PAZAPA-4460 file (N, C-alpha, C; in steps of 0.05 Angstrom, whole numbers, plus 32768, in hexadecimal, padded with zeros to 4 digits):
% residues 268
    n_x    n_y    n_z   ca_x   ca_y   ca_z    c_x    c_y    c_z   seq   type   mol
   7CD3   7E0C   8224   7CCF   7E03   8211   7CB7   7E12   81FF     1      M     A
   7CB8   7E0B   81E3   7CAA   7E17   81D1   7CA4   7E34   81C9     2      G     A
   7CBC   7E38   81BD   7CBF   7E53   81B9   7CB2   7E5D   8196     3      N     A
   7C99   7E59   8192   7C93   7E57   8178   7C8F   7E76   8170     4      E     A
   7C94   7E8E   8182   7C93   7EA3   8178   7CAC   7EB6   817D     5      G     A
   7CCC   7EA0   817B   7CD7   7EB1   8184   7CE1   7EB7   815C     6      S     A
   7CF3   7ED4   8165   7CF5   7EDE   814A   7D10   7ED7   8138     7      D     A
   7D0F   7EBF   812D   7D2E   7EB3   8128   7D3A   7ED1   8111     8      L     A
   7D30   7EEB   810C   7D40   7EFD   8103   7D52   7F11   8117     9      R     A
   7D47   7F0A   8134   7D5B   7F15   814A   7D74   7F18   8141    10      R     A
   7D8E   7F2A   814C   7DA8   7F2C   8148   7DAD   7F1B   815F    11      V     A
   7DBF   7F01   815B   7DC0   7EF3   8171   7DD5   7EFC   8188    12      P     A
   7DE9   7F04   8177   7E03   7F17   8184   7E0D   7F2A   8171    13      R     A
   7E1A   7F42   817F   7E26   7F57   816C   7E34   7F50   815A    14      E     A
   7E24   7F55   8140   7E3C   7F5B   8129   7E33   7F40   811D    15      G     A
   7E29   7F31   8124   7E1E   7F0D   8117   7DFF   7F16   8109    16      I     A
   7E00   7F14   80F1   7DE0   7F08   80E3   7DD6   7EF7   80E4    17      R     A
   7DBD   7EFE   80EA   7DAC   7EDF   80E5   7D91   7EF4   80D4    18      S     A
   7D86   7EDE   80C5   7D7D   7EEF   80AD   7D63   7ED5   80A9    19      S     A
   7D68   7EBF   80BF   7D52   7EA3   80BE   7D39   7EAB   80BB    20      W     A
   7D28   7EA6   80B2   7D0D   7EA8   80A9   7CF4   7E92   80A7    21      C     A
   7CE0   7E8E   80A3   7CCF   7E82   8096   7CCE   7E82   8077    22      A     A
   7CCB   7E66   806D   7CCF   7E62   8051   7CB8   7E52   8051    23      A     A
   7CAF   7E4A   8035   7C9B   7E2D   802D   7CA8   7E25   8018    24      Q     A
   7CA0   7E0F   801C   7CA6   7DF6   8006   7C91   7DE5   7FFF    25      H     A
   7C86   7DEF   7FED   7C69   7DE1   7FE1   7C55   7DDF   8001    26      G     A
   7C51   7DCC   7FFF   7C44   7DCC   801F   7C50   7DD1   803A    27      E     A
   7C6C   7DD1   8032   7C7F   7DCD   8050   7C86   7DE8   8058    28      L     A
   7C89   7DEA   8074   7C91   7E02   8084   7CB2   7E03   808D    29      A     A
   7CC0   7E0E   8087   7CDF   7E0B   808B   7CE8   7E25   808E    30      M     A
   7CFB   7E2A   8096   7D07   7E41   809C   7D21   7E44   808A    31      L     A
   7D29   7E54   807F   7D3E   7E61   806B   7D52   7E77   8072    32      T     A
   7D61   7E77   806B   7D7F   7E8C   8068   7D7E   7E96   805E    33      S     A
   7D68   7EB2   8058   7D6C   7EC3   8044   7D86   7ECA   8044    34      E     A
   7D9D   7EC9   8054   7DB3   7ED6   8050   7DC9   7EC4   802E    35      A     A
   7DC1   7EA2   8034   7DC6   7E97   801F   7DB4   7E9A   800B    36      L     A
   7D96   7E9B   8013   7D8B   7E9F   7FF1   7D90   7EB4   7FE8    37      G     A
   7D95   7EC9   7FEB   7DA2   7EE4   7FE0   7DB9   7EE8   7FD5    38      E     A
   7DCD   7ECE   7FE1   7DE6   7EC8   7FD3   7DEB   7EB7   7FBF    39      A     A
   7DC6   7EA7   7FB6   7DC0   7E9B   7F9F   7DC5   7E76   7FA9    40      G     A
   7DCA   7E75   7FBE   7DC0   7E54   7FC6   7DA4   7E50   7FD4    41      L     A
   7D91   7E3E   7FCA   7D79   7E3C   7FD1   7D7E   7E26   7FE9    42      A     A
   7D6D   7E32   7FF9   7D71   7E1D   801A   7D5C   7E1F   8028    43      N     A
   7D4C   7E10   803E   7D3B   7E07   8048   7D4D   7DF1   8060    44      A     A
   7D42   7DFB   8075   7D44   7DEF   808E   7D28   7DDF   80A2    45      F     A
   7D1E   7DCA   809C   7D04   7DBA   80A4   7CF9   7DC0   80C0    46      S     A
   7CE3   7DBD   80C4   7CDC   7DC6   80E4   7CCD   7DB0   80E2    47      L     A
   7CC6   7DA5   8100   7CA8   7D97   810B   7C95   7DA0   8103    48      Q     A
   7C85   7D88   80F9   7C83   7D6D   8101   7C8F   7D5B   80E1    49      P     A
   7C9A   7D6B   80CC   7CA5   7D6B   80B0   7CC0   7D50   80BB    50      D     A
   7CC4   7D3F   80C8   7CD7   7D26   80CB   7CE8   7D24   80A9    51      N     A
   7CFA   7D2A   80A8   7D0C   7D28   808B   7D1A   7D0E   8097    52      M     A
   7D22   7D01   80A9   7D32   7CEA   80AD   7D28   7CD4   80A9    53      G     A
   7D35   7CB2   809E   7D31   7CA2   809F   7D32   7C87   80A9    54      L     A
   7D2F   7C93   80CD   7D30   7C7C   80D7   7D19   7C65   80E1    55      G     A
   7D18   7C61   80F0   7D0D   7C47   80FB   7CEA   7C56   8100    56      K     A
   7CEE   7C68   810E   7CCD   7C72   810C   7CD3   7C7F   8103    57      S     A
   7CDB   7C84   80E3   7CCA   7C97   80D5   7CB5   7C8B   80C3    58      A     A
   7CA4   7CA1   80B6   7C9B   7C9B   809E   7CAA   7C97   8086    59      D     A
   7CB2   7C84   807E   7CBF   7C8A   8066   7CB9   7C96   8050    60      L     A
   7CA3   7C90   8047   7C92   7C9D   8033   7C8D   7CB3   8035    61      A     A
   7C89   7CC3   8047   7C7E   7CD9   8052   7C99   7CEE   804E    62      A     A
   7CAF   7CE3   8056   7CC8   7CF2   805B   7CD6   7CF0   803A    63      A     A
   7CD3   7CDA   8027   7CE3   7CDE   8016   7CCF   7CF6   8005    64      F     A
   7CB6   7CF0   7FFD   7CAB   7D07   7FF8   7CA4   7D26   7FFC    65      R     A
   7CB4   7D2E   8020   7CBD   7D42   8025   7CCE   7D51   8011    66      R     A
   7CE7   7D3B   801C   7CF7   7D3E   8009   7CFE   7D44   7FEB    67      R     A
   7CE7   7D3B   7FE3   7CE1   7D3B   7FC3   7CD7   7D5A   7FC4    68      Q     A
   7CC5   7D5F   7FD6   7CBC   7D84   7FC5   7CD3   7D91   7FCF    69      L     A
   7CE2   7D85   7FE6   7CF7   7DA5   7FE8   7D07   7D9E   7FC7    70      V     A
   7D12   7D86   7FC3   7D22   7D85   7FAF   7D19   7D94   7F8F    71      C     A
   7CFB   7D90   7F8B   7CEE   7D98   7F75   7CED   7DB7   7F7D    72      Q     A
   7CE6   7DC5   7F90   7CE8   7DE1   7F98   7D05   7DEC   7F8D    73      S     A
   7D14   7DE2   7F93   7D30   7DF5   7F8C   7D44   7DE6   7F79    74      M     A
   7D3E   7DD1   7F6F   7D4C   7DC6   7F51   7D3B   7DBF   7F44    75      S     A
   7D1C   7DC2   7F4E   7D15   7DAF   7F2A   7D0C   7D95   7F2D    76      G     A
   7D1C   7D83   7F3E   7D22   7D61   7F3C   7D23   7D5F   7F55    77      E     A
   7D18   7D43   7F5A   7D1B   7D34   7F75   7D31   7D20   7F74    78      D     A
   7D42   7D1B   7F60   7D4F   7D05   7F58   7D6D   7D03   7F61    79      S     A
   7D72   7D28   7F68   7D8E   7D31   7F65   7D98   7D3E   7F7E    80      R     A
   7D8D   7D2E   7F94   7D91   7D38   7FB1   7DAA   7D24   7FB9    81      L     A
   7DBE   7D34   7FC7   7DCC   7D21   7FD5   7DD3   7D26   7FEC    82      V     A
   7DCE   7D11   8004   7DCD   7D0C   801F   7DEB   7CFD   8026    83      C     A
   7DEC   7D03   8043   7E02   7CEC   8047   7E03   7CDD   8063    84      M     A
   7E0A   7CD1   8067   7E10   7CB6   8078   7E04   7CC2   8096    85      Q     A
   7E26   7CD8   809D   7E25   7CE9   80AF   7E25   7CD4   80C7    86      Q     A
   7E41   7CD2   80CC   7E51   7CC5   80E5   7E57   7CD4   80F5    87      V     A
   7E56   7CEB   80F8   7E61   7D00   810A   7E7D   7D01   810A    88      H     A
   7E89   7CF8   80E9   7EA7   7CF6   80E4   7EB5   7D18   80DF    89      G     A
   7EBE   7D18   80D2   7ED1   7D2D   80C0   7EDA   7D2E   80A4    90      C     A
   7ECA   7D1A   8090   7ED3   7D1A   8075   7EBC   7D22   806A    91      R     A
   7EC7   7D34   8050   7EB0   7D3D   8047   7EB2   7D2E   8024    92      I     A
   7E97   7D36   8018   7E9E   7D29   7FFA   7E99   7D3A   7FE3    93      A     A
   7EAA   7D39   7FD4   7EA8   7D49   7FBE   7E9E   7D38   7FA6    94      T     A
   7EA4   7D47   7F8C   7E94   7D45   7F73   7E96   7D2D   7F6B    95      R     A
   7EB8   7D1D   7F6C   7EBE   7CFE   7F68   7EAA   7CE5   7F7D    96      E     A
   7EA0   7CED   7F95   7E96   7CDC   7FA2   7E7A   7CE2   7FAB    97      S     A
   7E6D   7CF8   7F9A   7E4D   7CFA   7F9C   7E42   7CEA   7F97    98      I     A
   7E2A   7CD8   7F9C   7E17   7CCC   7F97   7DFC   7CD9   7F9E    99      T     A
   7DEF   7CC9   7F92   7DCF   7CD4   7F8E   7DBD   7CBE   7F97   100      F     A
   7DC2   7CA5   7F96   7DA8   7C8A   7F9C   7DAA   7C82   7FB6   101      A     A
   7DBA   7C8D   7FC8   7DBE   7C82   7FE0   7DD5   7C9D   7FF3   102      K     A
   7DD4   7C9E   800C   7DEA   7CB4   8019   7E06   7CA8   8015   103      P     A
   7E17   7CC0   8017   7E39   7CB8   800D   7E3D   7CAD   8024   104      I     A
   7E47   7C99   8026   7E56   7C8C   8042   7E68   7C9A   8051   105      D     A
   7E6A   7C9E   8068   7E7F   7C9F   807A   7E87   7CC2   8076   106      D     A
   7E66   7CD1   806E   7E79   7CEA   806A   7E65   7CFA   8080   107      V     A
   7E6F   7D19   8089   7E61   7D2B   808E   7E63   7D47   808C   108      D     A
   7E6D   7D47   8067   7E64   7D5F   8057   7E71   7D58   803D   109      G     A
   7E67   7D60   802D   7E59   7D6D   8013   7E64   7D7B   800B   110      V     A
   7E77   7D83   7FEB   7E76   7D9A   7FE1   7E6B   7D98   7FBF   111      I     A
   7E5F   7DAB   7FB7   7E4A   7DA3   7F9C   7E57   7DBD   7F8D   112      V     A
   7E5B   7DB9   7F71   7E61   7DD0   7F5E   7E5E   7DD1   7F4B   113      D     A
   7E3A   7DCC   7F4B   7E2C   7DC5   7F36   7E0B   7DCD   7F3A   114      R     A
   7DFC   7DD0   7F26   7DE4   7DE2   7F2B   7DD0   7DCC   7F24   115      R     A
   7DB5   7DC0   7F30   7DA6   7DAE   7F34   7DAA   7D98   7F41   116      G     A
   7DBF   7D96   7F50   7DBE   7D87   7F72   7DB7   7D9C   7F89   117      V     A
   7DA8   7D86   7F9A   7DA9   7D92   7FB6   7DB6   7D7E   7FC3   118      V     A
   7DBA   7D8B   7FE0   7DCC   7D7B   7FF6   7DBA   7D82   800C   119      A     A
   7DBA   7D71   801D   7DB1   7D6E   8030   7DBE   7D62   8048   120      A     A
   7DC8   7D6A   8065   7DC2   7D68   807B   7DAA   7D64   8091   121      A     A
   7DAE   7D4D   8098   7D9D   7D48   80AC   7D9D   7D46   80CB   122      L     A
   7D97   7D57   80E1   7D98   7D5C   80F9   7D86   7D5B   810E   123      S     A
   7D8D   7D54   8128   7D81   7D55   813F   7D89   7D62   8153   124      A     A
   7D98   7D7E   814D   7DA3   7D8C   8168   7DC0   7D94   815B   125      D     A
   7DCD   7D7F   814C   7DDF   7D85   8139   7DE4   7DA0   8129   126      C     A
   7DFB   7DB4   812B   7DEF   7DCA   8113   7E00   7DBE   80F9   127      P     A
   7DEA   7DC7   80E9   7DFB   7DC6   80C9   7DFC   7DD7   80BC   128      T     A
   7E0F   7DDC   80B3   7E24   7DF6   809F   7E25   7DF8   808A   129      V     A
   7E1C   7E0C   807C   7E1E   7E0E   8057   7E29   7E28   805A   130      A     A
   7E3F   7E1D   8044   7E55   7E38   8036   7E49   7E36   801D   131      V     A
   7E50   7E54   8010   7E4E   7E56   7FEB   7E62   7E68   7FF0   132      L     A
   7E76   7E64   7FD4   7E87   7E76   7FCE   7E7D   7E86   7FB3   133      D     A
   7E76   7E9E   7FBC   7E60   7EB3   7FAE   7E70   7EB3   7F8A   134      L     A
   7E87   7EB0   7F86   7E92   7EB4   7F6C   7E90   7E96   7F5B   135      D     A
   7E98   7E86   7F6E   7E9E   7E69   7F5E   7E8A   7E56   7F5B   136      R     A
   7E73   7E67   7F62   7E51   7E54   7F62   7E5B   7E36   7F76   137      R     A
   7E6D   7E33   7F90   7E79   7E17   7F94   7E66   7E13   7FB4   138      V     A
   7E5F   7E04   7FBE   7E52   7E07   7FDA   7E4E   7DEE   7FE3   139      F     A
   7E5C   7DF1   8006   7E5F   7DD4   800D   7E47   7DD2   802C   140      G     A
   7E46   7DBD   8033   7E31   7DBA   8047   7E39   7DA2   805E   141      L     A
   7E34   7DA6   8075   7E3D   7D96   808E   7E2F   7D98   80A3   142      V     A
   7E35   7D7B   80A8   7E25   7D74   80C7   7E41   7D77   80DB   143      H     A
   7E33   7D88   80EA   7E45   7D8F   80FE   7E43   7D88   8119   144      A     A
   7E44   7D6D   8123   7E45   7D62   813C   7E5B   7D6D   814E   145      G     A
   7E56   7D68   8171   7E6F   7D72   8180   7E7E   7D64   8172   146      W     A
   7E82   7D47   8167   7E9A   7D3A   8164   7EA9   7D45   814B   147      R     A
   7E96   7D50   8130   7E9B   7D5A   8116   7EA5   7D80   8125   148      G     A
   7E9B   7D8A   8136   7EA6   7DA1   813F   7EBD   7D9C   8147   149      T     A
   7EBA   7D8E   815C   7EDB   7D8C   816A   7EEF   7D87   8156   150      V     A
   7EE4   7D77   8141   7EFB   7D70   812E   7F0A   7D88   8115   151      A     A
   7EF1   7DA1   8117   7EFE   7DB0   810A   7EF0   7DA5   80E9   152      G     A
   7ED0   7D9D   80E6   7ECA   7D98   80CA   7EC2   7DAF   80C1   153      L     A
   7EB5   7DC7   80CF   7EAB   7DDA   80BF   7EC4   7DEF   80AF   154      T     A
   7EDF   7DE9   80C0   7EF1   7DF4   80B9   7EFF   7DE5   809E   155      R     A
   7EF6   7DCD   80A3   7F05   7DC3   808E   7EF5   7DC4   8074   156      K     A
   7EDB   7DCC   8074   7ECE   7DC8   805F   7ED7   7DE2   8052   157      L     A
   7EE1   7DF9   805C   7EE9   7E14   8054   7F04   7E0D   8042   158      V     A
   7F18   7DFC   8052   7F2E   7DFC   8042   7F2D   7DE7   802B   159      Q     A
   7F18   7DD6   802F   7F13   7DC7   8015   7F0A   7DD5   7FFE   160      T     A
   7EF2   7DE8   7FFE   7EE8   7DFB   7FF2   7EFE   7E0D   7FE4   161      M     A
   7F1C   7E11   7FF6   7F2B   7E25   7FEF   7F44   7E19   7FDF   162      V     A
   7F41   7E02   7FED   7F5F   7DF1   7FE1   7F4F   7DDD   7FBF   163      G     A
   7F42   7DDA   7FBE   7F37   7DC2   7FAB   7F29   7DD6   7F90   164      Q     A
   7F1A   7DEE   7F9F   7F07   7DEE   7F8D   7F0A   7E13   7F83   165      F     A
   7F1F   7E18   7F8D   7F2B   7E38   7F8D   7F1C   7E45   7F93   166      G     A
   7F0B   7E46   7FAA   7EFD   7E5D   7FB5   7F06   7E60   7FC9   167      C     A
   7F01   7E83   7FD5   7F0A   7E97   7FE4   7EF9   7E98   7FFF   168      A     A
   7F03   7E94   8017   7EF2   7E92   802B   7EE8   7EB1   802E   169      A     A
   7EF5   7ECA   8026   7EEB   7EE5   8029   7ECF   7EE7   8012   170      E     A
   7ECA   7EDB   7FFF   7EB3   7ED6   7FEF   7E9C   7EC2   7FFC   171      R     A
   7E9D   7EB9   8013   7E90   7E9F   8019   7E79   7EB0   8029   172      M     A
   7E64   7EA5   8027   7E4B   7EA9   803A   7E43   7E92   804A   173      V     A
   7E3E   7E8B   805F   7E36   7E74   8071   7E25   7E72   807F   174      A     A
   7E11   7E63   8082   7DFC   7E60   8095   7DFA   7E50   80B0   175      A     A
   7DFC   7E48   80C3   7DF9   7E3C   80DA   7DD6   7E37   80DD   176      I     A
   7DD0   7E1D   80E3   7DB4   7E1B   80E3   7DAF   7E1E   8104   177      T     A
   7D92   7E1B   8105   7D8C   7E19   8125   7D94   7E00   8133   178      P     A
   7DA8   7DFD   8143   7DAF   7DE3   815E   7DAC   7DE4   8175   179      C     A
   7DAE   7DD4   817E   7DB5   7DD1   819E   7DCC   7DE9   81A8   180      A     A
   7DBA   7DFE   81BB   7DCB   7E14   81C2   7DD7   7E0A   81E2   181      G     A
   7DE8   7E18   81E4   7DF7   7E23   81FE   7DE4   7E24   8216   182      P     A
   7DCB   7E2A   820E   7DB4   7E2E   8227   7DB1   7E0F   8233   183      C     A
   7DB2   7DF8   8221   7DA2   7DE0   8222   7DB9   7DCA   8222   184      C     A
   7DD4   7DD1   8214   7DE1   7DB5   8207   7DF4   7DB4   821C   185      Y     A
   7DED   7DA5   822D   7E01   7D93   8248   7E0F   7D88   823B   186      E     A
   7E32   7D82   8241   7E45   7D6D   8237   7E50   7D65   8253   187      V     A
   7E58   7D46   8251   7E66   7D41   8264   7E7F   7D3F   825E   188      G     A
   7E90   7D34   826E   7EAB   7D38   8276   7EBB   7D35   825C   189      D     A
   7EB3   7D1E   8251   7EBF   7D10   8239   7EBF   7D25   821F   190      D     A
   7EA2   7D32   821D   7E9E   7D4B   8206   7EB7   7D60   8211   191      V     A
   7EB5   7D68   8225   7EC2   7D80   8232   7EDB   7D7A   8233   192      L     A
   7EEF   7D65   8238   7F0A   7D5A   8230   7F0C   7D5B   8211   193      E     A
   7EF7   7D59   8200   7F01   7D59   81E5   7EFE   7D73   81DD   194      A     A
   7EF0   7D84   81E4   7EF0   7D9D   81D9   7F07   7DB2   81EA   195      V     A
   7F19   7DA6   81FE   7F2D   7DBE   820D   7F43   7DAE   81FB   196      L     A
   7F41   7D96   81EC   7F5E   7D8C   81E7   7F56   7D92   81BB   197      L     A
   7F3F   7D99   81C0   7F3F   7DAD   81A1   7F48   7DC2   8196   198      S     A
   7F51   7DC1   817D   7F5C   7DDD   8171   7F4B   7DEF   8166   199      S     A
   7F30   7DDD   815F   7F1D   7DED   8154   7F00   7DF0   8164   200      D     A
   7F01   7DEA   817C   7EEF   7DEA   8190   7F00   7DF2   81AC   201      A     A
   7EF4   7E04   81C1   7F08   7E12   81D0   7EF3   7E17   81F3   202      S     A
   7F02   7E1C   81FC   7EF4   7E21   821A   7EE6   7E38   8219   203      A     A
   7EE8   7E4E   820E   7ED2   7E64   8203   7EB7   7E59   81FD   204      T     A
   7EB6   7E48   81EF   7E97   7E34   81E1   7E8B   7E29   81F4   205      H     A
   7E94   7E25   8217   7E93   7E11   8226   7E87   7E26   8246   206      V     A
   7E73   7E26   8249   7E65   7E3E   8265   7E57   7E22   8278   207      S     A
   7E60   7E2D   8296   7E54   7E1B   82A7   7E37   7E28   82B2   208      S     A
   7E2F   7E17   82BC   7E10   7E15   82C4   7E0F   7E03   82DB   209      K     A
   7E0D   7E12   82FC   7E10   7DFF   8309   7E2A   7DEF   8307   210      G     A
   7E22   7DD6   830F   7E3C   7DBD   8305   7E43   7DB8   82EE   211      D     A
   7E2D   7DB9   82D8   7E32   7DB8   82BF   7E35   7DC8   82AF   212      S     A
   7E47   7DB9   8293   7E54   7DC5   827D   7E48   7DC8   8265   213      S     A
   7E3F   7DDD   8258   7E2D   7DDD   8245   7E42   7DEB   8227   214      H     A
   7E3C   7DDB   8210   7E4E   7DE5   81FE   7E3D   7DF3   81E6   215      L     A
   7E45   7E07   81D9   7E3A   7E1E   81C7   7E42   7E10   81AA   216      D     A
   7E33   7DFD   819D   7E47   7DF7   8185   7E42   7E00   816A   217      L     A
   7E30   7E1D   8170   7E2D   7E2F   8157   7E39   7E43   8161   218      G     A
   7E48   7E4C   816F   7E60   7E5D   816E   7E77   7E52   816D   219      A     A
   7E7E   7E33   8171   7E9E   7E27   816F   7E99   7E22   814A   220      A     A
   7E7C   7E26   8143   7E87   7E20   8125   7E87   7E39   8118   221      N     A
   7E71   7E57   811E   7E7B   7E6D   811E   7E9E   7E6C   811F   222      L     A
   7EA4   7E6C   812C   7EC0   7E72   8136   7ED0   7E66   811C   223      D     A
   7ED0   7E4C   8113   7EDD   7E3E   8102   7EDB   7E4C   80E4   224      Q     A
   7EBF   7E53   80DC   7EBB   7E63   80C7   7ECC   7E75   80C0   225      L     A
   7ECE   7E89   80E1   7EDC   7EA6   80E2   7F02   7EA5   80E5   226      Q     A
   7F06   7E87   80E8   7F1F   7E89   80E8   7F2B   7E7F   80D2   227      R     A
   7F1C   7E6E   80BD   7F1F   7E6B   809F   7F19   7E8B   8091   228      E     A
   7F12   7E96   809B   7F13   7EAC   8090   7EF6   7EBB   807C   229      G     A
   7EE5   7EB2   8089   7EC5   7EB8   8084   7EC4   7ECD   8092   230      V     A
   7EB4   7EE0   8083   7EB7   7EFC   808B   7E95   7EF7   80A8   231      V     A
   7E98   7F09   80B4   7E83   7EFE   80CA   7E6B   7F07   80C5   232      L     A
   7E6D   7F1D   80B2   7E4D   7F2C   80A6   7E45   7F20   8095   233      E     A
   7E54   7F05   808C   7E52   7EEB   807A   7E3A   7EDA   8084   234      H     A
   7E43   7ED3   809C   7E3A   7EBE   80A8   7E19   7EC7   80BD   235      I     A
   7E0C   7EBA   80B0   7DF2   7EB7   80B9   7DEE   7E9D   80C7   236      D     A
   7DED   7EA4   80E3   7DEF   7E9A   80FC   7DCF   7E8D   8103   237      F     A
   7DBC   7E83   8109   7DA1   7E7C   8115   7DA8   7E7F   8125   238      A     A
   7DB9   7E70   8142   7DB2   7E79   815B   7D96   7E70   8170   239      N     A
   7D8A   7E64   815D   7D6F   7E52   816F   7D7B   7E34   817A   240      V     A
   7D72   7E37   8190   7D7A   7E1B   8195   7D62   7E00   818D   241      C     A
   7D70   7DED   818B   7D59   7DDB   8185   7D46   7DCB   8195   242      T     A
   7D5E   7DD4   81AE   7D52   7DB8   81CB   7D36   7DC9   81DC   243      I     A
   7D3B   7DE5   81DC   7D2A   7DF5   81E2   7D14   7DFC   81D6   244      C     A
   7D15   7DFF   81BF   7D03   7E03   81AB   7CF0   7DEE   819D   245      D     A
   7CD8   7DEC   819D   7CC8   7DD4   8196   7CC1   7DD2   817B   246      E     A
   7CD0   7DE9   816D   7CC9   7DE4   814C   7CD5   7DD2   8144   247      R     A
   7CE9   7DD2   8156   7D09   7DBF   8142   7D05   7DA4   814C   248      F     A
   7D0F   7D8F   8142   7D18   7D76   814C   7D31   7D7F   815F   249      Y     A
   7D29   7D66   8172   7D47   7D67   8185   7D47   7D4A   818E   250      S     A
   7D60   7D41   818C   7D65   7D22   819B   7D64   7D2F   81C1   251      Y     A
   7D7B   7D3D   81BE   7D7C   7D3B   81D8   7D64   7D45   81EB   252      R     A
   7D4C   7D54   81E0   7D39   7D54   81E9   7D22   7D45   81EC   253      R     A
   7D21   7D2F   81D6   7D0E   7D20   81D4   7D16   7CFD   81C6   254      D     A
   7D31   7CFE   81CF   7D3E   7CDA   81CB   7D3D   7CD7   81AF   255      G     A
   7D48   7CC0   81A9   7D4C   7CAF   8194   7D33   7CB4   817D   256      A     A
   7D1A   7CB2   8189   7CFD   7CA7   8179   7CF5   7CCB   816C   257      A     A
   7D11   7CD9   8175   7D07   7CFA   815C   7D07   7CEC   8149   258      T     A
   7CFD   7D00   8136   7D06   7D06   8115   7D22   7D1C   8116   259      G     A
   7D21   7D29   80FB   7D3D   7D2F   80FA   7D2B   7D43   80E0   260      H     A
   7D39   7D58   80E3   7D39   7D74   80CA   7D4D   7D76   80BB   261      A     A
   7D4A   7D7C   80AA   7D58   7D80   8098   7D5D   7D93   8086   262      A     A
   7D7A   7D9D   8081   7D87   7DBC   8079   7D8E   7DB2   8058   263      F     A
   7D7C   7DBD   8049   7D86   7DBB   8035   7D95   7DCC   801A   264      F     A
   7DA2   7DC9   800B   7DB0   7DE1   7FFE   7DB1   7DE0   7FE1   265      V     A
   7DB0   7DED   7FD0   7DB5   7DF0   7FAD   7DB9   7E03   7FA0   266      S     A
   7DCD   7E03   7F8A   7DD1   7E1C   7F7F   7DB9   7E21   7F6A   267      L     A
   7DA8   7E04   7F66   7D88   7E15   7F57   7D8C   7DFD   7F43   268      G     A
***
């Protein structure tokens, strides 16, 4: 563990872009996808020790302050933050159901079509995925744990952006955050069965290590983006494992007392 010196700019697989690098938001050291930034979507993924979660073990005042700092650096306001309840489901909120005062109930995705709004997804191993249509200036953000991945949440995000907002997949730029990698993300028979019955994840995303099965969540979401028509060269895949790299919060590694990273995105 503890790959503090690992290079996030490496190309993890042939033909896949990886432009994640260090960024600063006030006093907060974070990561950012340069590909999303170049496309016009401000973004930041938090690191330890800056817990963005609001769980029982969190310093709530500090977490709210950190969120405010990121929002102010992205949009100039701290009151236009959209969060999701994140129930490991497949529902996506759009303009009519967006709220700012509290997390949006029972959703794991949000689509935003206006400036001045910052959307955030929490994670402690699960991949979060952001997608931006370059022409329509519409973005979507999802929290895609194994249940959301198996249910095709990332595919649904692209489909909803196309169907409801007039977006086009070939114009989209996407980013997949650091998440639990196939090196460490061991799954049981229940998850393996769900994967094998799914049309949105498959046996190609499962590897065997001795008697155990490991799931590649990042690759499954990468494939969903491509299946919906997002160009491979437009996908920024961090491909860094949050379990074996101690810069990141990890539920699998540290248990329920761990904090949470947040992936913040905004049109500014």
